[in-house]
DODRENRO-848961 format. One record per residue: residue number from 1; chain; residue in three letters; x, y, z of N, C-alpha, C in turn. Coordinates in steps of 0.05 Angstrom, whole numbers, plus 5000, padded with zeros to 4 digits. Atoms other than C-alpha are relative to their C-alpha. Example, Ala and Ser with C-alpha at 12.3 -4.5 7.8 and 13.67 -1.06 7.14 Angstrom:
BEGIN
+-----+-----+------+------+------+------+-------+-------+-------+------+------+------+
: seq : mol : type : n_c1 : n_c2 : n_c3 : ca_c1 : ca_c2 : ca_c3 : c_c1 : c_c2 : c_c3 :
+-----+-----+------+------+------+------+-------+-------+-------+------+------+------+
:   1 :   A :  ALA : 5018 : 4976 : 5000 :  5246 :  4910 :  5156 : 5018 : 5024 : 5000 :
:   2 :   A :  SER : 4984 : 4976 : 4999 :  5273 :  4979 :  5143 : 4985 : 5022 : 5014 :
+-----+-----+------+------+------+------+-------+-------+-------+------+------+------+
***
This chain:
BEGIN
+-----+-----+------+------+------+------+-------+-------+-------+------+------+------+
: seq : mol : type : n_c1 : n_c2 : n_c3 : ca_c1 : ca_c2 : ca_c3 : c_c1 : c_c2 : c_c3 :
+-----+-----+------+------+------+------+-------+-------+-------+------+------+------+
:   1 :   A :  MET : 5017 : 4976 : 5000 :  5000 :  5000 :  5000 : 5018 : 5025 : 5000 :
:   2 :   A :  GLU : 4984 : 4976 : 5001 :  5027 :  5068 :  4982 : 5000 : 5015 : 5026 :
:   3 :   A :  GLY : 4997 : 4986 : 4975 :  5051 :  5112 :  5038 : 4977 : 5018 : 5009 :
:   4 :   A :  ILE : 5022 : 4981 : 4992 :  4998 :  5167 :  5037 : 4974 : 4985 : 5003 :
:   5 :   A :  LYS : 5025 : 5015 : 4997 :  4942 :  5117 :  5027 : 5000 : 4984 : 5027 :
:   6 :   A :  LYS : 4998 : 5014 : 4975 :  4967 :  5076 :  5086 : 4996 : 5019 : 5024 :
:   7 :   A :  LYS : 5004 : 4980 : 4978 :  4970 :  5138 :  5130 : 4971 : 5008 : 5002 :
:   8 :   A :  ALA : 5028 : 4992 : 5000 :  4900 :  5159 :  5110 : 4983 : 4977 : 5011 :
:   9 :   A :  LEU : 5015 : 5023 : 4991 :  4874 :  5089 :  5121 : 5003 : 4995 : 5030 :
:  10 :   A :  LEU : 4996 : 5003 : 4971 :  4905 :  5087 :  5190 : 4982 : 5019 : 5016 :
:  11 :   A :  LEU : 5017 : 4981 : 4986 :  4869 :  5151 :  5211 : 4970 : 4992 : 4998 :
:  12 :   A :  LEU : 5027 : 5009 : 5003 :  4804 :  5125 :  5183 : 4994 : 4976 : 5018 :
:  13 :   A :  THR : 5004 : 5024 : 4983 :  4813 :  5059 :  5221 : 4998 : 5008 : 5029 :
:  14 :   A :  PHE : 5003 : 4990 : 4973 :  4823 :  5097 :  5286 : 4972 : 5010 : 5005 :
:  15 :   A :  LEU : 5026 : 4989 : 4997 :  4758 :  5133 :  5274 : 4977 : 4980 : 4996 :
:  16 :   A :  LYS : 5020 : 5021 : 5004 :  4722 :  5069 :  5254 : 4989 : 4991 : 5027 :
:  17 :   A :  TYR : 5008 : 5010 : 4973 :  4719 :  5053 :  5329 : 4989 : 5023 : 5017 :
:  18 :   A :  GLY : 5013 : 4979 : 4985 :  4688 :  5119 :  5349 : 5012 : 5027 : 4995 :
:  19 :   A :  ASP : 4990 : 4973 : 5004 :  4695 :  5194 :  5346 : 5023 : 5007 : 5019 :
:  20 :   A :  ILE : 4978 : 4990 : 4983 :  4756 :  5229 :  5374 : 4996 : 5030 : 5003 :
:  21 :   A :  ILE : 5004 : 4971 : 4994 :  4747 :  5297 :  5407 : 5027 : 5012 : 5008 :
:  22 :   A :  GLY : 4975 : 4985 : 4994 :  4807 :  5343 :  5405 : 5023 : 4994 : 4981 :
:  23 :   A :  ARG : 4976 : 5003 : 5017 :  4865 :  5354 :  5357 : 5023 : 4989 : 5017 :
:  24 :   A :  LYS : 4978 : 5009 : 4983 :  4914 :  5346 :  5414 : 4996 : 4972 : 5008 :
:  25 :   A :  ARG : 5006 : 5027 : 4992 :  4880 :  5283 :  5437 : 5006 : 4980 : 4978 :
:  26 :   A :  PHE : 4995 : 5017 : 5023 :  4883 :  5253 :  5367 : 5030 : 4996 : 4996 :
:  27 :   A :  GLN : 4971 : 5001 : 5003 :  4957 :  5270 :  5362 : 5012 : 4982 : 5022 :
:  28 :   A :  LYS : 4989 : 5016 : 4978 :  4972 :  5241 :  5431 : 4992 : 4971 : 4999 :
:  29 :   A :  LEU : 5008 : 5028 : 5003 :  4932 :  5178 :  5418 : 5018 : 4986 : 4979 :
:  30 :   A :  MET : 4983 : 5012 : 5021 :  4972 :  5165 :  5354 : 5028 : 4997 : 5010 :
:  31 :   A :  TYR : 4973 : 5002 : 4989 :  5038 :  5179 :  5390 : 5001 : 4977 : 5020 :
:  32 :   A :  LEU : 5001 : 5021 : 4980 :  5019 :  5133 :  5447 : 4998 : 4972 : 4987 :
:  33 :   A :  ALA : 5004 : 5025 : 5015 :  4996 :  5079 :  5399 : 5027 : 4991 : 4987 :
:  34 :   A :  LYS : 4975 : 5006 : 5013 :  5063 :  5083 :  5363 : 5022 : 4992 : 5020 :
:  35 :   A :  HIS : 4977 : 5004 : 4982 :  5111 :  5087 :  5422 : 4995 : 4982 : 5024 :
:  36 :   A :  LYS : 5006 : 5017 : 4976 :  5076 :  5048 :  5477 : 4987 : 4973 : 4992 :
:  37 :   A :  TYR : 5015 : 5024 : 5007 :  5034 :  4997 :  5439 : 5009 : 4987 : 4974 :
:  38 :   A :  ASP : 4988 : 5012 : 5024 :  5077 :  4982 :  5378 : 4981 : 4997 : 4977 :
:  39 :   A :  ILE : 5018 : 5000 : 5023 :  5022 :  4998 :  5329 : 5015 : 5015 : 4977 :
:  40 :   A :  GLU : 4985 : 4988 : 5022 :  5050 :  5015 :  5260 : 4988 : 5027 : 4992 :
:  41 :   A :  VAL : 5008 : 4973 : 5006 :  5041 :  5090 :  5259 : 5023 : 5013 : 4985 :
:  42 :   A :  PRO : 4978 : 4991 : 5017 :  5082 :  5119 :  5201 : 5006 : 5030 : 5002 :
:  43 :   A :  PHE : 4995 : 4971 : 4996 :  5082 :  5191 :  5227 : 5024 : 5005 : 5018 :
:  44 :   A :  VAL : 4978 : 4991 : 4983 :  5143 :  5226 :  5257 : 4989 : 5022 : 5018 :
:  45 :   A :  PHE : 5010 : 4980 : 4981 :  5127 :  5265 :  5320 : 5023 : 5016 : 5011 :
:  46 :   A :  VAL : 4980 : 4983 : 4987 :  5165 :  5323 :  5350 : 4987 : 5011 : 5026 :
:  47 :   A :  ARG : 5011 : 4986 : 4976 :  5158 :  5357 :  5418 : 4989 : 5027 : 4991 :
:  48 :   A :  TYR : 5013 : 4975 : 5007 :  5110 :  5415 :  5413 : 4988 : 5012 : 5025 :
:  49 :   A :  LEU : 5010 : 4985 : 4977 :  5074 :  5464 :  5458 : 4983 : 4983 : 5019 :
:  50 :   A :  TYR : 5018 : 5016 : 4983 :  5021 :  5414 :  5483 : 5005 : 4971 : 4999 :
:  51 :   A :  GLY : 4993 : 5029 : 5002 :  5057 :  5348 :  5472 : 5009 : 4993 : 4973 :
:  52 :   A :  PRO : 4990 : 5009 : 5026 :  5076 :  5306 :  5413 : 4982 : 5010 : 4977 :
:  53 :   A :  TYR : 5015 : 4989 : 5023 :  5057 :  5333 :  5345 : 5013 : 4991 : 4974 :
:  54 :   A :  SER : 4991 : 5007 : 5026 :  5062 :  5309 :  5274 : 4986 : 5018 : 4980 :
:  55 :   A :  ARG : 5011 : 4982 : 5021 :  5053 :  5362 :  5220 : 4988 : 4983 : 4977 :
:  56 :   A :  GLU : 5010 : 5017 : 5022 :  5045 :  5306 :  5169 : 4973 : 4987 : 5007 :
:  57 :   A :  MET : 5025 : 5012 : 4992 :  4990 :  5272 :  5209 : 4977 : 5021 : 4997 :
:  58 :   A :  GLN : 5020 : 4979 : 5002 :  4952 :  5338 :  5213 : 4993 : 5006 : 4971 :
:  59 :   A :  ARG : 5004 : 4995 : 5029 :  4961 :  5348 :  5138 : 4982 : 4978 : 4988 :
:  60 :   A :  VAL : 5016 : 5022 : 5011 :  4933 :  5279 :  5122 : 4972 : 5002 : 5011 :
:  61 :   A :  LEU : 5026 : 4997 : 4988 :  4876 :  5290 :  5171 : 4984 : 5022 : 4986 :
:  62 :   A :  ASP : 5013 : 4978 : 5013 :  4860 :  5357 :  5139 : 4991 : 4992 : 4971 :
:  63 :   A :  ASN : 5007 : 5009 : 5026 :  4861 :  5325 :  5070 : 4975 : 4981 : 5000 :
:  64 :   A :  LEU : 5023 : 5018 : 4997 :  4812 :  5271 :  5093 : 4974 : 5016 : 5005 :
:  65 :   A :  VAL : 5022 : 4983 : 4995 :  4766 :  5326 :  5118 : 4992 : 5014 : 4974 :
:  66 :   A :  THR : 5005 : 4986 : 5025 :  4772 :  5365 :  5053 : 4987 : 4982 : 4979 :
:  67 :   A :  ASN : 5011 : 5019 : 5019 :  4756 :  5302 :  5013 : 4974 : 4987 : 5009 :
:  68 :   A :  GLY : 5026 : 5010 : 4991 :  4694 :  5287 :  5054 : 5000 : 4973 : 5012 :
:  69 :   A :  LEU : 4999 : 5026 : 4988 :  4718 :  5223 :  5087 : 4997 : 5002 : 5031 :
:  70 :   A :  ILE : 5002 : 4995 : 4971 :  4722 :  5253 :  5157 : 4986 : 5027 : 5004 :
:  71 :   A :  LYS : 5013 : 4976 : 4993 :  4678 :  5305 :  5188 : 5014 : 5013 : 5024 :
:  72 :   A :  GLU : 4987 : 4985 : 4978 :  4709 :  5359 :  5233 : 4980 : 5020 : 5010 :
:  73 :   A :  ASP : 5019 : 4982 : 4988 :  4660 :  5393 :  5279 : 5013 : 5017 : 5021 :
:  74 :   A :  LYS : 4989 : 4981 : 4980 :  4679 :  5454 :  5319 : 4982 : 5000 : 5024 :
:  75 :   A :  ILE : 5015 : 5000 : 4975 :  4657 :  5449 :  5392 : 5010 : 5022 : 5018 :
:  76 :   A :  ILE : 4992 : 4978 : 4981 :  4658 :  5510 :  5437 : 4990 : 4992 : 5027 :
:  77 :   A :  GLY : 5006 : 5010 : 4974 :  4662 :  5487 :  5508 : 4999 : 5023 : 5021 :
:  78 :   A :  ASN : 4999 : 4980 : 4978 :  4666 :  5521 :  5576 : 5022 : 5020 : 4995 :
:  79 :   A :  GLU : 4982 : 4977 : 5002 :  4700 :  5588 :  5578 : 5009 : 5005 : 4971 :
:  80 :   A :  GLY : 4994 : 4994 : 5029 :  4699 :  5591 :  5501 : 5022 : 4983 : 4988 :
:  81 :   A :  ILE : 4978 : 5017 : 5011 :  4751 :  5536 :  5492 : 4990 : 4985 : 4976 :
:  82 :   A :  VAL : 5008 : 5013 : 5024 :  4748 :  5509 :  5422 : 5014 : 4973 : 4997 :
:  83 :   A :  GLU : 4988 : 5026 : 5006 :  4758 :  5435 :  5407 : 4987 : 4990 : 4974 :
:  84 :   A :  TYR : 5009 : 5011 : 5025 :  4748 :  5394 :  5344 : 4993 : 4971 : 5004 :
:  85 :   A :  LYS : 5009 : 5027 : 4998 :  4709 :  5330 :  5340 : 5002 : 4987 : 4972 :
:  86 :   A :  TYR : 4995 : 5015 : 5025 :  4730 :  5280 :  5286 : 4983 : 4975 : 4999 :
:  87 :   A :  SER : 5016 : 5024 : 5004 :  4683 :  5227 :  5259 : 5000 : 4993 : 4971 :
:  88 :   A :  LEU : 5002 : 5009 : 5027 :  4675 :  5186 :  5197 : 4974 : 5009 : 4987 :
:  89 :   A :  THR : 5024 : 4994 : 5016 :  4626 :  5210 :  5144 : 4991 : 4974 : 4988 :
:  90 :   A :  ASN : 5009 : 5024 : 5015 :  4584 :  5160 :  5105 : 5019 : 4992 : 4979 :
:  91 :   A :  ARG : 4980 : 5006 : 5021 :  4635 :  5165 :  5050 : 5025 : 4987 : 5013 :
:  92 :   A :  GLY : 4977 : 5012 : 4986 :  4691 :  5150 :  5100 : 4994 : 4972 : 5009 :
:  93 :   A :  LYS : 5008 : 5027 : 4991 :  4652 :  5090 :  5128 : 5000 : 4981 : 4976 :
:  94 :   A :  PHE : 5000 : 5017 : 5024 :  4643 :  5064 :  5057 : 5029 : 4993 : 4992 :
:  95 :   A :  ALA : 4972 : 5004 : 5008 :  4717 :  5073 :  5041 : 5013 : 4979 : 5018 :
:  96 :   A :  ILE : 4987 : 5019 : 4981 :  4739 :  5036 :  5104 : 4988 : 4972 : 4998 :
:  97 :   A :  SER : 5012 : 5026 : 5003 :  4690 :  4980 :  5089 : 5010 : 4985 : 4975 :
:  98 :   A :  ILE : 4991 : 5013 : 5024 :  4719 :  4966 :  5020 : 5031 : 4998 : 4998 :
:  99 :   A :  ILE : 4971 : 5001 : 5000 :  4793 :  4978 :  5034 : 5009 : 4985 : 5024 :
: 100 :   A :  SER : 4992 : 5017 : 4977 :  4824 :  4924 :  5077 : 5025 : 5011 : 5013 :
: 101 :   A :  PHE : 4977 : 4992 : 4985 :  4873 :  4942 :  5131 : 5013 : 4975 : 5012 :
: 102 :   A :  ASN : 4987 : 5023 : 4988 :  4923 :  4895 :  5163 : 4984 : 4991 : 5024 :
: 103 :   A :  VAL : 5018 : 5010 : 4979 :  4878 :  4851 :  5207 : 5013 : 5001 : 5027 :
: 104 :   A :  LYS : 4986 : 5001 : 4974 :  4930 :  4842 :  5262 : 5003 : 5029 : 5011 :
: 105 :   A :  GLU : 4996 : 4973 : 4991 :  4944 :  4917 :  5266 : 4972 : 5012 : 5007 :
: 106 :   A :  GLU : 5027 : 4989 : 4994 :  4869 :  4934 :  5264 : 4990 : 4990 : 5027 :
: 107 :   A :  GLU : 5008 : 5011 : 4973 :  4857 :  4888 :  5324 : 5014 : 5014 : 5022 :
: 108 :   A :  LYS : 4985 : 4984 : 4980 :  4912 :  4924 :  5362 : 4988 : 5028 : 5003 :
: 109 :   A :  ILE : 5012 : 4973 : 4999 :  4881 :  4991 :  5344 : 4974 : 4999 : 5015 :
: 110 :   A :  LYS : 5026 : 5002 : 4987 :  4812 :  4968 :  5366 : 5003 : 4998 : 5030 :
: 111 :   A :  LYS : 4995 : 5004 : 4972 :  4838 :  4945 :  5434 : 5011 : 5026 : 5013 :
: 112 :   A :  PHE : 4988 : 4975 : 4991 :  4879 :  5009 :  5442 : 4979 : 5021 : 5003 :
: 113 :   A :  ILE : 5021 : 4979 : 4999 :  4820 :  5055 :  5426 : 4980 : 4994 : 5022 :
: 114 :   A :  GLU : 5018 : 5007 : 4978 :  4774 :  5017 :  5473 : 5011 : 5007 : 5027 :
: 115 :   A :  LYS : 4987 : 4995 : 4974 :  4824 :  5026 :  5529 : 5005 : 5030 : 5005 :
: 116 :   A :  TYR : 4990 : 4972 : 4995 :  4846 :  5099 :  5518 : 4983 : 5022 : 4989 :
: 117 :   A :  LYS : 5014 : 4978 : 5014 :  4795 :  5138 :  5477 : 4989 : 5021 : 5019 :
: 118 :   A :  TYR : 5013 : 4981 : 4983 :  4759 :  5170 :  5535 : 5015 : 5007 : 5026 :
: 119 :   A :  LYS : 4985 : 4994 : 4976 :  4813 :  5172 :  5588 : 5013 : 5027 : 4998 :
: 120 :   A :  SER : 4987 : 4973 : 5000 :  4841 :  5239 :  5609 : 5030 : 4995 : 4998 :
: 121 :   A :  ASN : 4971 : 5003 : 5002 :  4915 :  5252 :  5601 : 5012 : 4989 : 5026 :
: 122 :   A :  ALA : 4990 : 5010 : 4975 :  4927 :  5239 :  5675 : 4995 : 4970 : 5003 :
: 123 :   A :  GLU : 5006 : 5028 : 4998 :  4893 :  5171 :  5671 : 5017 : 4982 : 4982 :
: 124 :   A :  ARG : 4984 : 5016 : 5019 :  4937 :  5148 :  5613 : 5027 : 4992 : 5010 :
: 125 :   A :  ARG : 4973 : 5006 : 4991 :  5001 :  5148 :  5652 : 5002 : 4974 : 5015 :
+-----+-----+------+------+------+------+-------+-------+-------+------+------+------+
***
């Protein structure tokens, strides 16, 4: 599978198991999956203001939003804090249903998401 397609499919697969709220959370989940759970995450992360960050991951995510595979909803919370909620669109669900991902990796992703998706940063340690 070509590099960019594999990266896009990875992000779609993460969202297959539920919405992710927060850009920082999405970045941190991917970093944790790569470095603590040995999931094949092909993005390079650097230290940034709020934790690990991959410019390439954000670019691929933005492209998936632009192409209508992922929906990005702006959520304004308490004190006017803005977060973004990522979810698969019907088009994204269809794409993930016809494009197969590595079954072993997908099972690891599913278990990882079930364990960490809703935990706060403090609970992840």
